[in-house]
C-alpha positions in Angstrom: -10.0 1.1 25.2 -8.4 0.0 28.6 -5.7 1.9 30.1 -3.5 -1.3 29.4 -3.8 -0.4 25.8 -3.0 3.0 26.0 0.2 2.2 27.9 1.3 -0.4 25.2 0.7 2.3 22.4 2.4 4.9 24.4 5.3 2.5 25.0 5.6 1.4 21.3 5.6 5.2 20.3 8.5 6.2 22.8 10.4 3.2 21.7 10.1 4.0 18.0 10.9 7.7 18.3 14.0 6.8 20.7 15.1 4.4 18.0 14.9 7.1 15.3 16.5 9.8 17.2 19.3 7.6 18.2 20.5 7.3 14.6 21.0 11.0 14.2 24.8 10.4 14.9 25.5 9.0 11.5 23.4 11.6 9.6 26.3 14.6 9.6 26.7 14.3 5.9 24.5 13.7 3.0 25.9 10.1 2.2 25.1 9.1 5.6 21.9 10.8 5.6 20.5 9.5 2.3 22.4 6.2 2.1 23.5 5.3 5.6 27.2 5.4 4.1 26.0 2.3 2.0 26.6 -0.1 5.2 23.5 -1.7 5.9 23.3 -5.6 6.3 21.0 -7.4 3.8 18.5 -8.6 6.2 18.1 -5.2 7.7 17.7 -3.8 4.0 15.1 -6.7 3.2 13.0 -6.1 6.3 13.0 -2.2 5.8 11.7 -3.1 1.9 9.1 -5.4 3.1 8.1 -2.8 6.0 7.9 0.0 3.4 5.5 -2.1 1.3 3.5 -3.6 4.5 1.8 -0.2 5.3 -1.1 0.3 7.4 -3.3 0.2 4.4 -2.1 -3.4 4.0 -3.5 -4.2 7.4 -6.6 -2.1 7.1 -7.5 -2.2 3.4 -6.3 -5.5 2.5 -8.1 -7.2 5.5 -11.3 -5.1 4.2 -10.6 -6.5 0.9 -10.3 -10.1 2.2 -13.4 -9.6 4.1 -15.5 -8.5 1.0 -13.8 -10.4 -1.9 -11.5 -13.3 -0.4 -8.1 -14.3 -1.5 -8.6 -12.9 -5.0 -6.6 -9.9 -4.4 -3.3 -12.1 -3.9 -3.3 -12.5 -7.8 -2.2 -8.7 -7.7 1.4 -10.2 -6.4 2.0 -13.0 -8.8 4.3 -10.8 -10.9 6.3 -9.9 -7.8 8.9 -12.9 -7.7 9.6 -12.7 -11.5 10.1 -8.9 -11.0 12.6 -9.4 -8.1 14.7 -11.8 -10.3 14.9 -9.4 -13.2 15.8 -6.6 -11.1 18.4 -8.8 -9.2 20.3 -9.0 -12.2 19.6 -5.8 -14.0 18.8 -2.7 -11.7 20.7 -3.7 -8.6 24.0 -4.3 -10.1 23.5 -1.1 -12.3 22.9 1.4 -9.7 25.2 0.0 -7.2 28.0 0.2 -10.0 26.9 3.8 -11.0 27.2 5.2 -7.3 24.0 7.3 -7.5 21.8 9.0 -4.8 18.7 8.5 -6.8 17.5 6.4 -9.7 16.8 9.2 -11.7 20.6 10.5 -11.8 21.3 7.9 -14.1 18.7 9.4 -16.7 20.8 12.5 -17.0 23.8 10.6 -17.6 22.2 8.7 -20.3 19.8 11.2 -21.9 19.7 14.8 -20.6 18.4 16.9 -17.6 15.1 17.6 -18.8 14.5 13.7 -18.8 15.8 13.3 -15.4 13.6 16.3 -13.9 10.3 15.3 -15.5 10.7 11.6 -14.1 11.7 13.1 -10.9 8.7 15.2 -10.7 6.6 12.4 -11.8 7.8 10.3 -8.8 7.5 13.0 -6.4 3.7 13.6 -7.4 2.8 9.9 -7.4 4.6 9.3 -4.1 3.6 12.3 -2.5 -0.3 11.3 -3.2 0.3 7.7 -2.1 2.0 8.8 1.1 -1.0 10.7 2.2 -3.1 7.8 1.3 -0.9 5.6 3.7 -1.5 8.1 6.5 -5.1 8.0 6.0 -5.6 4.5 6.9 -4.4 4.6 10.9 -6.0 8.3 11.2 -9.5 6.6 10.1 -9.1 4.1 12.9 -7.8 6.6 15.6 -10.6 9.1 14.7 -13.1 6.2 15.4 -11.7 4.9 18.4 -10.9 8.2 20.1 -14.0 10.3 18.8 -11.3 12.9 17.6 -11.2 15.0 14.6 -9.7 13.2 11.5 -7.2 16.2 11.1 -6.0 15.8 14.5 -5.5 12.0 14.1 -3.7 12.5 10.8 -1.0 14.8 12.4 -1.0 12.4 15.3 0.6 9.8 13.0 2.3 12.2 10.5 4.2 14.7 12.5 6.2 12.3 14.9 7.0 10.1 11.8 8.2 13.4 10.0 10.4 14.3 13.2 12.4 11.2 13.3 12.8 10.9 9.7 13.9 14.7 9.7 16.5 14.1 12.4 17.9 10.5 11.5 17.6 10.1 7.6 17.8 6.7 6.0 19.5 5.1 8.9 16.7 6.2 11.3 14.0 4.6 8.7 15.7 1.3 8.3 16.3 0.4 12.0 12.9 1.5 13.0 11.5 -0.3 9.9 13.2 -3.5 11.4 11.7 -3.1 14.7 8.5 -2.2 13.3 8.3 -5.3 11.1 8.5 -7.5 14.2 5.7 -5.5 15.8 3.6 -5.8 12.5 3.9 -9.8 12.2 3.3 -10.3 15.9 0.0 -8.4 15.7 -1.2 -10.2 12.7 -0.3 -13.6 14.2 -2.1 -12.8 17.3 -5.4 -11.6 15.4 -5.2 -14.7 13.3 -5.2 -16.9 16.6 -7.9 -14.9 18.3 -9.9 -15.0 15.4 -9.7 -19.0 15.2 -10.2 -19.2 19.0 -13.5 -16.9 18.6 -15.3 -19.5 16.3 -18.3 -21.4 17.9 -17.1 -24.6 19.5 -19.1 -26.9 17.2 -17.3 -25.1 14.0 -13.8 -26.3 13.2 -11.5 -24.2 11.4 -12.0 -26.5 8.3 -16.0 -26.0 8.5 -15.5 -22.3 8.6 -13.2 -22.2 5.7 -15.8 -24.3 3.8 -18.6 -21.9 4.5 -16.3 -19.0 3.3 -15.4 -21.2 0.1 -19.0 -21.5 -0.6 -19.1 -17.4 -1.1 -16.1 -17.7 -3.4 -13.8 -16.2 -0.9 -11.3 -19.1 -0.8 -10.7 -18.8 -4.7 -7.2 -17.4 -5.4 -7.0 -17.9 -9.0 -9.0 -16.4 -11.8 -7.6 -17.6 -15.2 -9.8 -15.4 -17.5 -8.0 -13.0 -19.7 -10.0 -9.7 -19.5 -8.9 -6.1 -19.4 -11.9 -5.1 -17.3 -11.1 -7.2 -14.3 -8.3 -6.1 -11.9 -7.6 -9.4 -10.0 -7.1 -12.1 -12.2 -4.2 -14.5 -12.8 -3.1 -12.8 -15.9 -3.5 -9.1 -14.9 -1.4 -10.1 -11.9 1.3 -11.7 -13.7 1.6 -9.2 -16.6 0.1 -6.1 -15.1 1.7 -6.7 -11.8 5.0 -7.7 -13.5 5.3 -4.1 -15.0 3.8 -2.3 -11.6 6.5 -4.5 -9.3 9.6 -3.4 -11.9 8.5 0.2 -11.8 8.1 0.1 -8.2 11.1 -1.6 -7.1 13.4 -0.7 -10.0 12.4 3.1 -10.7 10.8 4.2 -7.4 13.3 5.8 -5.1 11.5 4.8 -2.0 12.6 1.1 -2.9 15.8 1.9 -4.8 17.2 3.9 -2.0 16.6 0.7 0.5 18.9 -1.2 -1.5 21.4 1.5 -2.2 22.2 1.4 1.5 23.5 -2.1 1.5 26.9 -3.0 2.0 27.5 -4.6 -1.5 25.7 -5.5 -4.5 25.5 -9.3 -3.4 23.6 -8.1 -0.3 21.4 -5.8 -2.1 20.4 -8.6 -4.4 19.7 -10.9 -1.2 17.3 -8.0 0.3 15.3 -8.3 -2.9 14.9 -12.0 -2.8 13.8 -11.8 0.7 10.6 -10.0 -0.5 10.4 -12.4 -3.5 10.1 -15.3 -0.9 8.0 -13.8 1.7 5.9 -11.1 0.1 2.9 -13.4 -0.9 2.9 -15.6 2.2 2.5 -12.6 4.0 -0.3 -11.1 1.7 -2.1 -14.4 2.1 -2.0 -14.1 5.8 -3.4 -10.7 5.9 -6.2 -11.5 3.3 -6.9 -14.9 5.5 -7.5 -12.6 8.4 -10.1 -10.7 6.4 -11.9 -14.0 5.7 -11.7 -15.1 9.2 -13.4 -11.7 10.4 -16.1 -12.6 7.8 -16.4 -16.0 9.3 -16.6 -14.6 12.7 -19.4 -12.3 11.7 -21.4 -15.1 10.3 -21.9 -16.3 14.0 -21.4 -13.2 15.7 -23.7 -10.2 14.8 -21.7 -7.4 13.1 -22.9 -3.9 12.9 -24.9 -2.9 10.2 -22.6 -0.1 9.4 -18.8 -0.5 10.4 -18.3 3.2 10.9 -20.0 4.2 14.1 -19.9 8.2 13.2 -21.8 7.9 10.0 -24.2 5.5 11.8 -24.6 8.1 14.7 -25.2 11.0 12.0 -28.1 8.7 10.2 -29.6 8.1 13.6 -29.7 11.6 14.4 -31.6 12.8 11.1 -34.6 12.8 9.7 -34.2 9.3 8.4 -33.9 7.7 11.8 -37.1 5.9 11.7 -36.2 4.2 8.5 -32.8 3.6 9.6 -34.3 1.7 12.7 -36.7 -0.2 10.2 -33.6 -1.2 8.2 -31.7 -2.2 11.6 -34.7 -4.8 12.3 -34.4 -6.3 8.9 -30.8 -6.6 9.3 -31.1 -8.5 12.6 -33.7 -10.8 11.0 -31.4 -11.2 8.0 -28.3 -12.1 10.4 -30.4 -14.7 12.2 -31.3 -16.3 8.9 -27.9 -16.2 7.7 -26.4 -17.5 10.9 -28.7 -20.6 11.0 -27.8 -21.2 7.4 -24.1 -20.9 8.0 -24.3 -23.3 11.0 -26.3 -25.7 9.1 -23.6 -25.9 6.2 -20.6 -25.9 8.6 -22.1 -28.8 10.4 -23.5 -30.9 7.4 -21.4 -33.7 6.5 -24.0 -35.4 3.7 -23.1 -34.5 0.3 -26.9 -33.9 -0.9 -27.7 -32.2 2.1 -24.8 -30.0 1.8 -25.7 -28.9 -1.6 -29.1 -27.7 -0.1 -27.7 -26.0 2.9 -25.2 -24.1 0.6 -28.0 -22.6 -1.6 -29.9 -21.5 1.6 -26.9 -19.8 2.9 -26.1 -18.2 -0.2 -29.6 -17.0 -0.5 -29.5 -15.5 3.2 -26.1 -14.2 2.3 -27.5 -12.1 -0.4 -30.4 -10.9 1.6 -28.1 -9.6 4.3 -26.0 -7.9 1.6 -29.2 -6.2 0.2 -30.1 -4.8 3.8 -26.6 -3.5 4.2 -26.8 -1.7 0.7 -29.6 -0.1 1.7 -28.1 1.0 4.9 -25.2 2.5 2.8 -27.8 4.3 0.8 -29.2 6.0 3.8 -25.7 7.2 4.7 -25.2 8.6 1.3 -28.4 10.4 1.6 -27.8 12.0 4.9 -24.1 12.8 4.3 -24.2 13.5 0.7 -21.1 11.4 0.2 -22.0 9.3 -2.7 -18.4 7.4 -2.8 -19.0 6.0 1.0 -17.9 2.6 1.3 -17.7 0.3 4.4 -14.6 -1.7 3.7 -12.1 0.4 5.4 -13.8 0.3 8.7 -14.3 -3.6 8.9 -10.9 -4.5 10.6 -10.8 -1.5 13.0 -14.2 -2.3 14.2 -13.5 -5.7 14.9 -10.4 -5.0 16.6 -11.9 -2.5 19.1 -15.0 -4.4 19.6 -14.0 -8.0 20.0 -10.4 -8.4 20.7 -9.4 -8.7 24.5 -7.5 -5.9 26.7 -4.0 -5.7 25.8 -4.4 -7.4 22.3 -6.4 -4.2 21.1 -3.1 -2.1 22.0 -0.7 -4.6 20.4 -2.9 -4.4 17.0 -3.2 -0.8 17.1 0.5 -0.3 17.8 1.0 -2.8 14.8 -1.1 -0.7 12.5 0.7 2.3 13.6 3.9 0.5 13.1 3.0 -0.4 9.5 2.1 3.1 8.8 5.0 4.8 10.2 7.5 2.5 8.7 5.8 3.0 5.1 5.6 7.1 5.6 9.2 7.3 6.9 10.4 5.7 3.9 8.4 7.6 1.6 9.2 10.9 3.2 13.1 10.1 3.0 12.8 9.2 -0.7 10.9 12.6 -1.4 13.4 14.6 0.3 16.4 12.8 -1.4 14.7 13.1 -4.9 13.8 16.9 -4.0 17.4 17.9 -3.0 19.6 15.6 -5.3 17.4 16.0 -8.4 16.2 19.4 -8.2 17.8 21.7 -5.4 21.3 20.6 -5.9 21.3 19.9 -9.5 19.4 23.2 -10.5 19.4 25.6 -7.7 22.5 25.3 -5.8 25.0 22.9 -7.1 27.9 23.6 -5.0 26.8 24.2 -1.4 28.6 22.0 1.7 27.0 19.3 3.1 25.8 21.1 6.0 23.5 23.2 3.9 22.3 20.2 2.0 21.5 18.5 5.3 19.5 21.6 6.2 17.6 21.7 3.0 16.7 17.8 3.4 15.3 18.3 6.9 13.2 21.2 5.4 12.1 19.0 2.5 10.9 16.2 4.5 8.9 18.4 6.8 7.4 19.9 3.6 6.3 16.6 2.4 5.2 15.4 5.6 2.7 18.3 5.5 1.7 17.7 2.1 0.9 14.1 2.9 -1.3 15.1 5.8 -3.2 17.1 3.6 -3.8 14.5 0.9 -4.7 12.1 3.9 -7.8 14.1 4.7 -9.3 13.4 1.4 -8.1 9.9 0.7 -10.5 8.3 3.1 -13.5 8.8 0.7 -12.0 7.3 -2.4 -12.9 3.7 -1.6 -10.8 0.7 -0.8 -7.6 2.3 0.4 -5.4 -0.5 -0.9 -7.0 0.0 -4.3 -6.6 3.8 -4.0 -2.9 3.7 -3.3 -2.1 1.2 -6.1 -4.5 3.5 -8.7 -2.3 6.3 -7.8 0.9 4.3 -8.6 -0.3 2.7 -11.6 -1.3 5.9 -13.1 2.6 7.0 -13.0 4.5 3.8 -12.7 4.3 2.3 -16.2 5.4 5.6 -17.9 8.5 5.9 -15.5 9.5 2.1 -16.2 9.1 2.9 -20.0 11.8 5.5 -19.6 14.3 3.1 -17.8 13.6 0.6 -20.6 14.5 3.0 -22.9 17.6 3.8 -21.1 18.9 0.2 -20.3 17.9 -1.7 -23.2 18.6 0.1 -26.2 21.4 2.7 -27.5 18.8 3.9 -30.0 16.8 6.1 -28.1 17.7 9.9 -27.6 17.1 12.4 -24.9 14.4 14.1 -26.8 13.0 10.7 -27.7 12.7 9.7 -24.0 11.5 12.8 -23.0 8.4 13.0 -25.4 7.9 9.2 -25.1 7.4 10.0 -21.2 5.1 12.6 -22.1 3.1 10.5 -24.6 3.2 7.5 -22.1 1.5 9.7 -19.3 -1.0 11.0 -22.0 -1.8 7.6 -23.2 -2.5 6.4 -19.7 -4.6 9.6 -18.8 -6.9 8.9 -22.2 -7.5 5.3 -21.2 -8.3 6.2 -17.6 -10.9 8.9 -18.9 -12.2 7.2 -22.0 -11.8 3.6 -21.2 -12.5 3.3 -17.3 -13.6 -0.1 -17.7 -10.1 -1.1 -18.2 -8.5 -2.1 -14.9 -6.0 0.2 -13.5 -3.1 -2.8 -13.3 -3.1 -2.8 -17.1 -2.2 1.1 -17.0 1.4 0.0 -16.2 1.6 -2.2 -19.3 0.1 0.6 -21.2 2.3 3.4 -20.0 5.6 1.4 -20.2 4.8 0.2 -23.7 3.6 3.7 -25.1 6.9 5.3 -23.9 8.9 2.8 -25.4 7.1 3.2 -28.7 6.7 6.7 -28.9 10.4 7.2 -27.4 11.8 5.1 -30.2 9.8 6.7 -33.1 11.0 10.1 -32.1 14.3 8.8 -31.6 14.6 8.1 -35.3 13.9 11.6 -35.9 16.1 13.2 -33.3 19.1 10.6 -32.7 20.9 10.1 -29.6 23.9 12.6 -29.3 27.3 11.3 -28.7 27.2 12.2 -25.2 24.1 10.0 -24.5 25.8 7.0 -26.2 28.9 7.3 -24.4 27.0 7.5 -21.2 24.9 4.3 -22.1 28.0 2.4 -22.8 
């Protein structure tokens, strides 16, 4: 990296921390600290919601997903617009009128304290794990670029974010999110432009996308109905709908965002912003991954995108075999490059079919060599879970972008990470203090005491997330990892709120037993039917909770208190 890139990153970090710390003035009491005195405009809340979603995992993991798999991942979000419409007329007015701090407070009003406590605990566990995964993405990048220890880079991302979140609360989170969103979008657009400019002079954008389409990367729809495929139209529409309903309607990190809005109407508008813009933004990120794939059709990529692993193999007893594999890789790349150029520049339909067949064969041969190289890494490191997908985009950024743009893109990745981490830490602290400490430990303390405990809780969850981050990098595609974590819990949490809001028949005991039954059902499916895609875990968990909860409620009817609360 050039000194100019370091200056850009330093200026960005200074700007964001200054912004965050500057909002401590409005955080002297818990309503200001947790909810910003319910005073934020809809557009700021909407950008904060989107920034929370668009983490560094999106920029690193989703671009890697686009590189390897194309546009199919976008089907994951097909349930999002419908979920936003449903929540706009249900959850948003419901929570605003209830004047709650957390979504889980309502569960005690409707059911009982044990249901509230268990649901809150599941949120803390799932969101704490996900927060750690979000930190791991930029930590991997910095460890590669700087040659630093992964622990150091995890702390470099996690600690400053925890500090300004501890000091400024939700206002610091919201207004830093707004600025970070600008940086993120600018960085994404700049990379897309650089990739298009980097194509060979005789290959147009249309030609490049035609070559990518030959590999299936431009296929955005898969209408097969199967429980075994994660990214299909139906899994995205149905499983994705349940996931998004739970994430935006029951997850405190999102509920807390729209509870800060000035009014119910402005909170609804903030959700519609995500409904309109999330899928186009996700397509842009995936297209960047596809363009990186196209770029590496004509410019030789590294055989391994992780230089640390490459160095270890070259220094091992398998160095000779690795050198032989590298030569095979170079030969395979040259064959694929020639085939790609022929396909891109051929206009005759019959000749194009032959060129496409040649290209696909050469692409398969290159993949086979890369698999052999991955096997060598696994043999040397003993890490059988190693995958290259999380290193594709960082390697491209640091080896092919011009001076200055590297710093901007890395600042965008850090912005994406910090915005999501800050929102998660703030939500984790809110739930810890409101649903556990104030409810069960010390219910009558002054605001100053709760503020102190909130800041301690934020620090604790920051440390917890950093520890999780050290292990998350070896779990595969980071964008899939974070959604697997969420899907294990989200469906069951959604099921409890479905019982609470959709029927008066459910009792507190029914909801509590239903929640445990839903989690047990999801765990059983994950263990005994691992072939079923994690997206369907959301449907299974939600329906399991509702069915078990209603059955138990027949035996243990709702008390008069619960029925009154529902009314």
